[in-house]
C-alpha positions in Angstrom: -11.0 7.9 2.6 -8.6 10.8 2.4 -7.2 10.1 5.9 -6.6 6.5 5.2 -3.6 4.6 3.7 -4.6 3.2 0.3 -2.9 -0.1 -0.6 -3.2 -1.1 -4.2 -2.5 -4.8 -4.8 -1.7 -5.6 -8.4 -2.2 -9.4 -8.6 -2.9 -12.3 -10.9 -4.1 -15.9 -10.3 -0.7 -17.3 -9.5 0.7 -18.5 -6.2 2.9 -15.5 -5.4 -0.2 -13.2 -5.7 -2.2 -15.5 -3.5 0.6 -15.4 -0.9 0.6 -11.6 -0.9 -3.2 -11.4 -0.6 -3.1 -13.9 2.3 -0.4 -11.8 4.0 -2.6 -8.7 3.8 -5.3 -10.5 5.7 -3.0 -11.7 8.4 -4.0 -10.5 11.9 -0.7 -8.6 12.4 -1.5 -6.5 9.3 -5.3 -6.6 10.0 -5.1 -4.7 13.3 -4.8 -1.6 11.2 -7.4 -2.4 8.5 -9.6 0.4 9.8 -6.9 2.9 8.9 -6.5 1.5 5.4 -8.4 1.0 2.1 -7.4 -2.0 -0.1 -7.9 -1.9 -3.8 -7.3 -5.2 -5.7 -6.3 -4.9 -9.3 -5.9 -7.8 -11.7 -2.9 -7.6 -13.9 -0.8 -4.6 -14.8 -2.2 -3.7 -18.2 -4.3 -0.8 -17.1 -4.0 3.0 -16.7 -3.5 2.9 -12.9 -0.7 0.3 -13.2 1.0 2.5 -15.8 0.6 5.6 -13.6 2.0 3.8 -10.6 4.8 2.2 -12.6 3.9 -1.4 -11.8 6.5 -3.6 -13.4 5.9 -7.0 -11.9 3.0 -9.0 -10.5 2.4 -9.1 -7.6 3.1 -5.5 -6.6 1.8 -3.6 -3.6 1.6 0.2 -3.9 1.1 2.3 -0.8 -0.4 5.8 -1.2 -1.4 8.4 1.4 -4.0 10.7 -0.2 -3.8 13.1 2.8 -0.2 14.0 1.9 0.7 16.6 -0.7 1.0 15.3 -4.2 4.8 14.9 -4.3 4.8 12.8 -1.1 1.7 10.6 -1.6 3.6 7.5 -2.9 4.9 5.9 0.3 6.4 2.7 -1.2 6.1 0.2 -4.0 6.9 -3.5 -3.3 7.2 -5.8 -6.3 7.3 -9.6 -6.1 6.7 -11.7 -3.1 6.8 -9.7 0.1 7.0 -10.7 3.8 4.7 -9.8 6.6 7.5 -7.9 8.3 8.0 -5.8 5.1 4.3 -5.1 4.8 4.1 -4.1 8.4 7.2 -1.9 8.3 5.8 0.0 5.3 2.4 0.4 7.0 4.1 1.9 10.1 6.2 4.2 8.0 3.1 5.4 6.1 1.1 6.0 9.3 4.0 8.0 10.9 4.3 10.2 7.8 0.5 10.7 7.7 0.4 11.6 11.4 3.3 14.0 11.1 1.7 15.7 8.1 -1.6 16.1 10.1 0.1 17.7 13.1 -0.1 21.5 13.1 3.2 23.1 12.3 4.9 24.4 15.4 7.2 27.4 15.4 
């Protein structure tokens, strides 16, 4: 799991959350599901939500455990989000992770 992008989805039972969850299962996003781990959390009244500073529902939080502590949080998207926005954040995260995994060249 350390080499995968972790996507936390903080949701509730309302329509905006349903739209975000549906977007995450879209084939355009799904083509990278093998490189990601999804964690669905209901609500924002929990320790993880506090730690990740979740202010609104729905919120997607992208973390890269393979990066050093200060760089792990890739992005936080609150409210309704578009497929393009999700895809762009995925790509940004994968590029950061790939760069971090490359040996430092001198």
